BAZAMAR-226338 format. One record per atom (N, C-alpha, C): residue number from 0; residue in one letter; atom name; x, y, z. Coordinates in steps of 0.1 Angstrom, whole numbers, plus 5000, padded with zeros to 4 digits. Layout:
BEGIN
 resi resn name   c1   c2   c3
  NUM    a   CA    X    Y    Z
...
***
This chain:
BEGIN
 resi resn name   c1   c2   c3
    0    x    N 5864 5979 3245
    0    x   CA 5861 5994 3245
    0    x    C 5872 6000 3253
    1    x    N 5877 6012 3249
    1    x   CA 5886 6019 3256
    1    x    C 5879 6027 3268
    2    x    N 5886 6027 3280
    2    x   CA 5880 6035 3291
    2    x    C 5878 6050 3287
    3    x    N 5867 6055 3292
    3    x   CA 5865 6069 3290
    3    x    C 5865 6077 3304
    4    x    N 5867 6090 3303
    4    x   CA 5866 6098 3315
    4    x    C 5854 6108 3313
    5    x    N 5846 6109 3323
    5    x   CA 5835 6118 3323
    5    x    C 5837 6128 3334
    6    x    N 5831 6139 3333
    6    x   CA 5831 6149 3343
    6    x    C 5817 6154 3346
    7    x    N 5815 6158 3359
    7    x   CA 5803 6165 3363
    7    x    C 5807 6178 3369
    8    x    N 5798 6185 3375
    8    x   CA 5801 6198 3381
    8    x    C 5811 6196 3392
    9    x    N 5812 6185 3399
    9    x   CA 5820 6183 3411
    9    x    C 5830 6171 3410
   10    x    N 5828 6163 3400
   10    x   CA 5835 6150 3400
   10    x    C 5843 6147 3387
   11    x    N 5853 6139 3388
   11    x   CA 5859 6133 3376
   11    x    C 5856 6118 3377
   12    x    N 5850 6112 3367
   12    x   CA 5847 6098 3367
   12    x    C 5857 6092 3357
   13    x    N 5865 6083 3362
   13    x   CA 5875 6077 3354
   13    x    C 5878 6062 3358
   14    x    N 5884 6055 3350
   14    x   CA 5887 6041 3353
   14    x    C 5897 6041 3365
   15    x    N 5898 6030 3372
   15    x   CA 5908 6029 3383
   15    x    C 5919 6020 3378
   16    x    N 5930 6021 3384
   16    x   CA 5942 6013 3381
   16    x    C 5950 6010 3394
   17    x    N 5962 6005 3392
   17    x   CA 5971 6002 3403
   17    x    C 5973 6014 3413
   18    x    N 5973 6026 3408
   18    x   CA 5975 6038 3416
   18    x    C 5964 6040 3426
   19    x    N 5952 6033 3424
   19    x   CA 5940 6035 3432
   19    x    C 5938 6024 3442
   20    x    N 5946 6014 3441
   20    x   CA 5944 6002 3449
   20    x    C 5943 6005 3464
   21    x    N 5952 6013 3470
   21    x   CA 5951 6017 3484
   21    x    C 5939 6024 3488
   22    x    N 5934 6033 3479
   22    x   CA 5922 6040 3482
   22    x    C 5910 6031 3482
   23    x    N 5909 6022 3472
   23    x   CA 5898 6012 3471
   23    x    C 5898 6003 3483
   24    x    N 5910 5998 3487
   24    x   CA 5911 5990 3499
   24    x    C 5906 5997 3511
   25    x    N 5911 6009 3513
   25    x   CA 5907 6017 3525
   25    x    C 5892 6019 3526
   26    x    N 5886 6023 3514
   26    x   CA 5871 6026 3514
   26    x    C 5863 6013 3517
   27    x    N 5868 6002 3512
   27    x   CA 5861 5989 3513
   27    x    C 5862 5983 3527
   28    x    N 5869 5989 3536
   28    x   CA 5869 5984 3550
   28    x    C 5857 5988 3557
   29    x    N 5849 5997 3551
   29    x   CA 5836 6002 3557
   29    x    C 5826 5990 3558
   30    x    N 5821 5987 3571
   30    x   CA 5812 5976 3572
   30    x    C 5799 5977 3564
   31    x    N 5795 5990 3561
   31    x   CA 5783 5991 3553
   31    x    C 5785 5987 3538
   32    x    N 5797 5990 3533
   32    x   CA 5800 5986 3519
   32    x    C 5801 5971 3519
   33    x    N 5807 5965 3529
   33    x   CA 5808 5950 3529
   33    x    C 5795 5944 3531
   34    x    N 5786 5950 3539
   34    x   CA 5773 5944 3542
   34    x    C 5764 5945 3530
   35    x    N 5763 5956 3523
   35    x   CA 5753 5958 3512
   35    x    C 5757 5955 3498
   36    x    N 5770 5953 3496
   36    x   CA 5775 5950 3483
   36    x    C 5780 5935 3483
   37    x    N 5783 5930 3471
   37    x   CA 5788 5916 3470
   37    x    C 5803 5915 3470
   38    x    N 5810 5926 3475
   38    x   CA 5825 5925 3476
   38    x    C 5828 5915 3487
   39    x    N 5840 5909 3486
   39    x   CA 5844 5899 3497
   39    x    C 5844 5906 3510
   40    x    N 5842 5898 3520
   40    x   CA 5842 5902 3534
   40    x    C 5848 5891 3543
   41    x    N 5859 5893 3549
   41    x   CA 5867 5906 3550
   41    x    C 5873 5909 3536
   42    x    N 5875 5922 3534
   42    x   CA 5880 5927 3522
   42    x    C 5895 5929 3523
   43    x    N 5903 5922 3516
   43    x   CA 5917 5922 3518
   43    x    C 5924 5930 3507
   44    x    N 5936 5933 3509
   44    x   CA 5944 5941 3500
   44    x    C 5945 5934 3486
   45    x    N 5946 5921 3486
   45    x   CA 5946 5914 3473
   45    x    C 5933 5915 3465
   46    x    N 5922 5917 3473
   46    x   CA 5909 5919 3466
   46    x    C 5909 5932 3458
   47    x    N 5914 5943 3465
   47    x   CA 5915 5956 3459
   47    x    C 5925 5955 3447
   48    x    N 5936 5949 3448
   48    x   CA 5946 5947 3437
   48    x    C 5939 5940 3425
   49    x    N 5932 5929 3428
   49    x   CA 5926 5922 3417
   49    x    C 5915 5930 3410
   50    x    N 5908 5938 3418
   50    x   CA 5898 5947 3412
   50    x    C 5904 5958 3403
   51    x    N 5914 5965 3409
   51    x   CA 5920 5976 3401
   51    x    C 5929 5972 3390
   52    x    N 5935 5960 3391
   52    x   CA 5945 5956 3381
   52    x    C 5940 5946 3371
   53    x    N 5929 5939 3375
   53    x   CA 5924 5928 3366
   53    x    C 5910 5930 3362
   54    x    N 5901 5930 3372
   54    x   CA 5886 5931 3369
   54    x    C 5882 5943 3361
   55    x    N 5886 5955 3366
   55    x   CA 5882 5967 3359
   55    x    C 5888 5968 3345
   56    x    N 5901 5966 3343
   56    x   CA 5906 5966 3329
   56    x    C 5899 5955 3320
   57    x    N 5897 5943 3325
   57    x   CA 5891 5933 3317
   57    x    C 5877 5936 3313
   58    x    N 5869 5943 3322
   58    x   CA 5855 5947 3319
   58    x    C 5855 5957 3308
   59    x    N 5864 5967 3308
   59    x   CA 5865 5976 3297
   59    x    C 5869 5969 3284
   60    x    N 5879 5960 3285
   60    x   CA 5885 5954 3273
   60    x    C 5875 5945 3266
   61    x    N 5867 5938 3273
   61    x   CA 5857 5929 3267
   61    x    C 5843 5935 3266
   62    x    N 5842 5948 3270
   62    x   CA 5829 5955 3268
   62    x    C 5818 5949 3277
   63    x    N 5822 5942 3288
   63    x   CA 5812 5936 3296
   63    x    C 5808 5945 3308
   64    x    N 5817 5954 3312
   64    x   CA 5815 5962 3324
   64    x    C 5823 5975 3323
   65    x    N 5817 5986 3324
   65    x   CA 5823 5999 3325
   65    x    C 5823 6004 3339
   66    x    N 5835 6005 3345
   66    x   CA 5836 6008 3359
   66    x    C 5843 6022 3360
   67    x    N 5837 6030 3368
   67    x   CA 5843 6044 3370
   67    x    C 5846 6046 3385
   68    x    N 5857 6051 3388
   68    x   CA 5860 6056 3401
   68    x    C 5855 6071 3401
   69    x    N 5849 6075 3412
   69    x   CA 5843 6088 3414
   69    x    C 5853 6096 3422
   70    x    N 5859 6106 3416
   70    x   CA 5870 6113 3423
   70    x    C 5867 6128 3424
   71    x    N 5870 6134 3435
   71    x   CA 5870 6149 3436
   71    x    C 5882 6154 3428
   72    x    N 5881 6167 3423
   72    x   CA 5892 6172 3416
   72    x    C 5906 6171 3423
   73    x    N 5906 6171 3436
   73    x   CA 5918 6170 3444
   73    x    C 5924 6156 3444
   74    x    N 5916 6146 3439
   74    x   CA 5921 6133 3437
   74    x    C 5915 6123 3447
   75    x    N 5907 6128 3457
   75    x   CA 5901 6119 3467
   75    x    C 5891 6109 3461
   76    x    N 5891 6097 3464
   76    x   CA 5881 6087 3459
   76    x    C 5869 6089 3467
   77    x    N 5858 6092 3460
   77    x   CA 5845 6093 3466
   77    x    C 5837 6080 3466
   78    x    N 5839 6072 3455
   78    x   CA 5831 6060 3454
   78    x    C 5834 6053 3441
   79    x    N 5826 6043 3438
   79    x   CA 5828 6035 3426
   79    x    C 5814 6033 3420
   80    x    N 5813 6033 3407
   80    x   CA 5801 6031 3400
   80    x    C 5804 6023 3387
   81    x    N 5796 6013 3385
   81    x   CA 5798 6004 3373
   81    x    C 5785 6001 3366
   82    x    N 5786 5999 3353
   82    x   CA 5775 5994 3345
   82    x    C 5779 5981 3339
   83    x    N 5772 5970 3342
   83    x   CA 5775 5957 3337
   83    x    C 5764 5954 3326
   84    x    N 5769 5949 3315
   84    x   CA 5760 5945 3304
   84    x    C 5753 5932 3308
   85    x    N 5739 5932 3308
   85    x   CA 5733 5920 3312
   85    x    C 5725 5913 3301
   86    x    N 5722 5921 3290
   86    x   CA 5716 5916 3278
   86    x    C 5717 5927 3267
   87    x    N 5713 5924 3255
   87    x   CA 5714 5933 3245
   87    x    C 5706 5946 3248
   88    x    N 5713 5957 3249
   88    x   CA 5707 5970 3252
   88    x    C 5703 5973 3266
   89    x    N 5707 5963 3275
   89    x   CA 5703 5965 3289
   89    x    C 5716 5964 3298
   90    x    N 5718 5973 3306
   90    x   CA 5729 5974 3316
   90    x    C 5723 5974 3330
   91    x    N 5732 5970 3339
   91    x   CA 5728 5971 3354
   91    x    C 5738 5980 3360
   92    x    N 5733 5990 3367
   92    x   CA 5742 5999 3374
   92    x    C 5744 5995 3389
   93    x    N 5756 5997 3394
   93    x   CA 5759 5994 3408
   93    x    C 5768 6005 3413
   94    x    N 5768 6007 3426
   94    x   CA 5776 6018 3431
   94    x    C 5778 6016 3446
   95    x    N 5789 6023 3451
   95    x   CA 5791 6025 3465
   95    x    C 5798 6038 3468
   96    x    N 5796 6043 3480
   96    x   CA 5802 6056 3483
   96    x    C 5810 6055 3496
   97    x    N 5822 6060 3496
   97    x   CA 5830 6060 3508
   97    x    C 5823 6068 3519
   98    x    N 5825 6062 3531
   98    x   CA 5817 6067 3542
   98    x    C 5818 6082 3544
   99    x    N 5830 6088 3543
   99    x   CA 5832 6102 3546
   99    x    C 5826 6111 3535
  100    x    N 5822 6105 3524
  100    x   CA 5816 6114 3513
  100    x    C 5801 6112 3512
  101    x    N 5795 6104 3520
  101    x   CA 5781 6102 3519
  101    x    C 5773 6115 3523
  102    x    N 5761 6116 3517
  102    x   CA 5752 6127 3521
  102    x    C 5755 6140 3513
  103    x    N 5763 6139 3503
  103    x   CA 5766 6151 3495
  103    x    C 5760 6150 3480
  104    x    N 5754 6139 3477
  104    x   CA 5748 6138 3464
  104    x    C 5758 6134 3453
  105    x    N 5770 6130 3457
  105    x   CA 5780 6126 3447
  105    x    C 5776 6115 3438
  106    x    N 5771 6104 3444
  106    x   CA 5767 6092 3437
  106    x    C 5755 6094 3428
  107    x    N 5746 6102 3432
  107    x   CA 5735 6106 3423
  107    x    C 5740 6113 3411
  108    x    N 5748 6123 3414
  108    x   CA 5754 6131 3403
  108    x    C 5761 6122 3393
  109    x    N 5769 6113 3398
  109    x   CA 5777 6103 3389
  109    x    C 5767 6094 3382
  110    x    N 5757 6089 3389
  110    x   CA 5747 6080 3382
  110    x    C 5741 6086 3370
  111    x    N 5736 6099 3372
  111    x   CA 5730 6105 3361
  111    x    C 5740 6107 3349
  112    x    N 5752 6111 3352
  112    x   CA 5762 6113 3342
  112    x    C 5765 6100 3334
  113    x    N 5767 6089 3342
  113    x   CA 5770 6077 3335
  113    x    C 5758 6071 3328
  114    x    N 5746 6074 3333
  114    x   CA 5734 6070 3325
  114    x    C 5733 6077 3312
  115    x    N 5735 6090 3312
  115    x   CA 5735 6098 3299
  115    x    C 5745 6092 3290
  116    x    N 5757 6089 3295
  116    x   CA 5768 6083 3286
  116    x    C 5763 6070 3281
  117    x    N 5758 6061 3289
  117    x   CA 5753 6048 3285
  117    x    C 5743 6049 3274
  118    x    N 5733 6058 3276
  118    x   CA 5722 6059 3266
  118    x    C 5727 6065 3253
  119    x    N 5736 6075 3254
  119    x   CA 5740 6081 3241
  119    x    C 5752 6075 3234
  120    x    N 5761 6069 3242
  120    x   CA 5774 6064 3236
  120    x    C 5774 6049 3236
  121    x    N 5766 6042 3244
  121    x   CA 5767 6027 3245
  121    x    C 5755 6020 3240
  122    x    N 5745 6027 3234
  122    x   CA 5733 6021 3229
  122    x    C 5725 6013 3239
  123    x    N 5726 6017 3251
  123    x   CA 5718 6011 3262
  123    x    C 5704 6017 3262
  124    x    N 5693 6009 3262
  124    x   CA 5680 6014 3262
  124    x    C 5672 6012 3275
  125    x    N 5679 6005 3284
  125    x   CA 5673 6002 3297
  125    x    C 5685 6000 3307
  126    x    N 5684 6008 3317
  126    x   CA 5694 6007 3328
  126    x    C 5687 6002 3340
  127    x    N 5691 5991 3346
  127    x   CA 5685 5985 3357
  127    x    C 5694 5988 3370
  128    x    N 5687 5990 3381
  128    x   CA 5693 5991 3394
  128    x    C 5687 5980 3403
  129    x    N 5695 5974 3410
  129    x   CA 5691 5964 3420
  129    x    C 5698 5966 3433
  130    x    N 5691 5964 3444
  130    x   CA 5697 5965 3457
  130    x    C 5690 5955 3466
  131    x    N 5697 5950 3476
  131    x   CA 5691 5941 3486
  131    x    C 5680 5949 3493
  132    x    N 5669 5943 3495
  132    x   CA 5658 5949 3502
  132    x    C 5663 5953 3516
  133    x    N 5661 5966 3519
  133    x   CA 5666 5971 3532
  133    x    C 5677 5981 3530
  134    x    N 5683 5981 3518
  134    x   CA 5694 5991 3515
  134    x    C 5687 6004 3511
  135    x    N 5682 6011 3520
  135    x   CA 5675 6024 3518
  135    x    C 5684 6035 3512
  136    x    N 5697 6035 3515
  136    x   CA 5705 6045 3510
  136    x    C 5707 6043 3494
  137    x    N 5709 6031 3490
  137    x   CA 5710 6028 3476
  137    x    C 5697 6032 3469
  138    x    N 5686 6028 3475
  138    x   CA 5672 6031 3469
  138    x    C 5671 6046 3468
  139    x    N 5675 6054 3478
  139    x   CA 5673 6069 3477
  139    x    C 5682 6074 3466
  140    x    N 5694 6069 3464
  140    x   CA 5702 6074 3453
  140    x    C 5695 6071 3439
  141    x    N 5691 6059 3438
  141    x   CA 5684 6055 3425
  141    x    C 5672 6064 3422
  142    x    N 5664 6066 3432
  142    x   CA 5652 6075 3430
  142    x    C 5656 6089 3427
  143    x    N 5666 6095 3434
  143    x   CA 5671 6108 3430
  143    x    C 5677 6109 3416
  144    x    N 5682 6098 3412
  144    x   CA 5688 6098 3398
  144    x    C 5677 6096 3387
  145    x    N 5665 6093 3392
  145    x   CA 5654 6092 3382
  145    x    C 5649 6078 3380
  146    x    N 5654 6068 3386
  146    x   CA 5650 6054 3385
  146    x    C 5636 6053 3390
  147    x    N 5628 6045 3383
  147    x   CA 5615 6040 3388
  147    x    C 5617 6027 3395
  148    x    N 5613 6026 3408
  148    x   CA 5614 6014 3415
  148    x    C 5602 6006 3410
  149    x    N 5605 5994 3405
  149    x   CA 5594 5986 3399
  149    x    C 5589 5975 3407
  150    x    N 5597 5971 3418
  150    x   CA 5592 5960 3426
  150    x    C 5603 5953 3433
  151    x    N 5599 5941 3438
  151    x   CA 5608 5932 3446
  151    x    C 5610 5919 3439
  152    x    N 5622 5915 3437
  152    x   CA 5625 5902 3431
  152    x    C 5629 5892 3442
  153    x    N 5622 5882 3444
  153    x   CA 5625 5872 3454
  153    x    C 5638 5865 3451
  154    x    N 5647 5863 3461
  154    x   CA 5659 5855 3460
  154    x    C 5667 5859 3448
  155    x    N 5668 5872 3445
  155    x   CA 5675 5877 3433
  155    x    C 5690 5880 3435
  156    x    N 5694 5881 3447
  156    x   CA 5708 5884 3449
  156    x    C 5715 5873 3458
  157    x    N 5727 5869 3454
  157    x   CA 5734 5860 3462
  157    x    C 5746 5869 3468
  158    x    N 5744 5872 3481
  158    x   CA 5754 5880 3488
  158    x    C 5762 5871 3497
  159    x    N 5774 5868 3493
  159    x   CA 5783 5859 3502
  159    x    C 5777 5846 3506
  160    x    N 5770 5840 3496
  160    x   CA 5765 5826 3498
  160    x    C 5750 5826 3503
  161    x    N 5744 5837 3506
  161    x   CA 5731 5838 3511
  161    x    C 5722 5845 3500
  162    x    N 5711 5838 3496
  162    x   CA 5702 5844 3487
  162    x    C 5693 5854 3494
  163    x    N 5691 5866 3488
  163    x   CA 5683 5877 3494
  163    x    C 5674 5883 3484
  164    x    N 5663 5889 3489
  164    x   CA 5654 5896 3480
  164    x    C 5660 5909 3476
  165    x    N 5656 5914 3464
  165    x   CA 5662 5926 3458
  165    x    C 5651 5935 3453
  166    x    N 5653 5948 3455
  166    x   CA 5645 5958 3449
  166    x    C 5650 5959 3435
  167    x    N 5642 5962 3425
  167    x   CA 5646 5965 3411
  167    x    C 5640 5978 3406
  168    x    N 5647 5985 3399
  168    x   CA 5642 5997 3393
  168    x    C 5649 5999 3379
  169    x    N 5643 6008 3372
  169    x   CA 5648 6011 3358
  169    x    C 5649 6025 3355
  170    x    N 5658 6028 3346
  170    x   CA 5658 6042 3340
  170    x    C 5659 6040 3325
  171    x    N 5651 6047 3318
  171    x   CA 5650 6047 3303
  171    x    C 5655 6060 3298
  172    x    N 5660 6060 3285
  172    x   CA 5665 6072 3279
  172    x    C 5654 6083 3280
  173    x    N 5642 6080 3278
  173    x   CA 5631 6090 3278
  173    x    C 5630 6096 3292
  174    x    N 5634 6090 3302
  174    x   CA 5633 6095 3316
  174    x    C 5643 6107 3317
  175    x    N 5653 6107 3308
  175    x   CA 5663 6118 3308
  175    x    C 5662 6127 3296
  176    x    N 5650 6126 3289
  176    x   CA 5647 6133 3277
  176    x    C 5657 6130 3266
  177    x    N 5661 6117 3265
  177    x   CA 5670 6113 3254
  177    x    C 5662 6103 3246
  178    x    N 5666 6101 3233
  178    x   CA 5660 6091 3224
  178    x    C 5665 6077 3227
  179    x    N 5657 6067 3224
  179    x   CA 5661 6053 3225
  179    x    C 5667 6049 3212
  180    x    N 5676 6039 3212
  180    x   CA 5681 6033 3199
  180    x    C 5671 6024 3193
  181    x    N 5662 6018 3201
  181    x   CA 5652 6009 3196
  181    x    C 5638 6014 3200
  182    x    N 5628 6012 3192
  182    x   CA 5615 6017 3195
  182    x    C 5610 6010 3208
  183    x    N 5602 6018 3216
  183    x   CA 5596 6013 3228
  183    x    C 5581 6014 3227
  184    x    N 5574 6003 3229
  184    x   CA 5560 6003 3228
  184    x    C 5554 5999 3241
  185    x    N 5551 6009 3250
  185    x   CA 5545 6005 3263
  185    x    C 5531 6000 3260
  186    x    N 5525 5991 3270
  186    x   CA 5512 5986 3268
  186    x    C 5502 5997 3268
  187    x    N 5491 5995 3262
  187    x   CA 5480 6005 3262
  187    x    C 5471 6002 3274
  188    x    N 5467 6013 3280
  188    x   CA 5459 6011 3293
  188    x    C 5446 6004 3290
***
């Protein structure tokens, strides 16, 4: 799949490349990003280079992961957001926000825009969000974006060699008043 660019009221969501390596490296020096995500820690310049020059383009090329850099119109990197395909019609969303841009609703805005794109252009019928139990900032973003927190999965995340419990939530097309590509039959009460 070819990378796409999305826009919101305040952001440009586009793929990242070599020109963004320094910004990704700088943002990922934040201890909270290293603590709550599965990026390497310590995060080295070669990690950022591998991400922007290999991992992101490969994900778009083989349709396994659509990764967007969240940018202000002036060009500042706000954060990253990706959708990884985990099964037919199901994607998992993940995101982080640069420390200086937290608290402005940027990631929520981007998550809703990418969810709409995934539901309408990528034939995804379920978007899952997972975060390590205790990552209340990620949970708040997911809830504001419309995700339903469904529960806790024991030992569901391997973060730097340690298994940890994860919260899981989902967003369906109907949650955003969009049609599904496949019929959905919820259980009868």
